[in-house]
N, C-alpha and C positions, 0 to 999 in steps of 0.2 A: 793716609784715604785720599787726600785733595790731588795727589798727581795722579791717581788712578781714576779718578773722577773727571779731572782735565782731559786727559788723554781717552776716555771712554766718550766723551762730550765731542773732541776732535774728530774721533772715528765716526759718529753717528751722524755727524754733522756733513762730513764728506762724502759718505755712502748717500744721505738724504738728496746731497745739491746732485751728486752724478745718476743717481737713480739707475743704476746698472746691476744691481746684485737681487733682483728677484728671483728667488729658486721656487720653483711649482714641481710636486713629486709627482703631481699626474701626467706629466711630459713623458717620464721616465716609465710609465705603468709597467711595461714589458719587461725592464730590468729587475724589479723589485718582484714581479711577478714569478719570474724564476728562481730568486730566492726561497722562495715558498712553496714551489712546486718540483721539488728536489725527487720528492718520494710519494708516487702516486699511490702505492698501495699502504693501507693503513690498519692497523689491528683495531680491535674493540677496544684496549685499553689507552693505543694512541688518541682514539677519538674523544675519549672522557678528558685527556691532560691537553687538547689539542686548544690553542688560543686562536680567537678570530682577530684578525689585525685588520684594520681599517684604514684606507690611504689616506691622507689629508693634503689639502693644498695649504702652503706656507709661503706668505709674502714677508720677507726678510726686510725689506723697507717700512713696511708698516711696522715693525717689532723695532727696529732700530727708532723708526720717527718717534714711536709711543715711548721707549726708553730716554732718548733726548728730550722730550716734553716732561717728563717727569723728573729727570735730573734739573731742568731749569726750574721746574716749580720748586723743588726743595731744596736745591743748590744753585739760587739763581746768581751770585756772583761770587766765583769759588777763589779768585785772585785778590778780593779784598784784605788789607792787614790782618783782619780778625779772623777771617779764615784759613790766612795761611800759617797764624802762629803757631796752632798744633805741630804743623808739618814743620815749622824751625827749630820745635823743642824735640822732634822726632831725630836720634842722632843716624837714621837712616837715610833721612832725605832733606836735612837739617840747611845743605847748600842751596835749596829751592833753585835746582836749575832748568825747572820747568816754566818759570817767570822772569819778568825784565828782571834789571837790578835795581832801577827804580822801585819796583815793586818790593824787592829782595829788601831795600835800604830802608823803607817805609816801614815795613815788618819788624826787622831790628828794632827801631826807633819807638814801636809801639811795644816790643819786648821789655826796652829799657823802661817806660815810662811805666809800665804796669810793675813792672820787678820795684821800681821805687817805690811805689804806691803800697806795695805790699810790706816794704821795708819798713816805710815810715808807721803804716799800721800797728807794724810787729814793736817798733821803738816805743811809741805811743802805750802799746798795752804792757811792756815793760815798765815805763815808765810810773804808770798808773799804780803797777803792783809794787814797785818800788816806795812809793809815796804811802799807799797802803800800810806797808809793812812799817817804815818808819812812824807814821803816826800811831801805830800801836803797841810798838816796841819802846822799852824805857830808853832814852837817849844815855847813850854812856858819854862821860866825858873824855875827852880826847888832849893829850899835851899837842900844841901847837908848835910847830918848830918854825925856826927864822923865814925858812924857804917854802914854807908850803903856801903861801900866797902867789908862788911863781909856777906852781905844777897847775899844768892843763891838761886836760882828758883830751888824749888825742886818738881817736878811733884808726881803726886799721883800716885802709881803703883796700879792698878787694875788688877787683873787676872780675866778677864771677860770671858775667855774660861775654863779657871778651873771651875770657881764659876759655867757657863751653864753646865759641864760635871757631876757635881757633884748633881745636881738636879735628882730627881727621874724621870724617865721614865712614860708617860701616857700611858693609854689604846689606842689601836690602834682605837677606836671607837669613840674618844675622839676628840674635834675639837681642831688643834694644835695651833688656835689662841686665844683659851681662856681657858688656864691654869694656 
């Protein structure tokens, strides 16, 4: 969504600055009238079904200006790391080719920070659950071995973010849930 919004904002901004795209339907009144006057003879049944067409004047620049202002109102900073984070997680546009390398790098670091926060919260919750289970259960006596004091808990470090970012970006028309 963010790449599309960025592109729309660029196009609207260019059109507004150029001021060349004003379309006035009334200028071509004769061309449109020819479309409706092909058959001058109408039957009673055709008159009942006949629709009235009203020609209107459209100012494309005004529409683009309003669209641009609305996008700026709702999405003022589309290239902030927090705004780019969903795009980084989308396998169709995770390379963030629509922003600078510095923005991409900052967004990747934000993803790593947020991932670590989540991981720490999950670890704390697991630890709390284990503590509750240990306190409520009957302690079993185990035989300690001579080497038991040398055993260390070594967590398996998997660099999930790097592995994900190394994966190839998929086509924009592909389903991101089936890759």
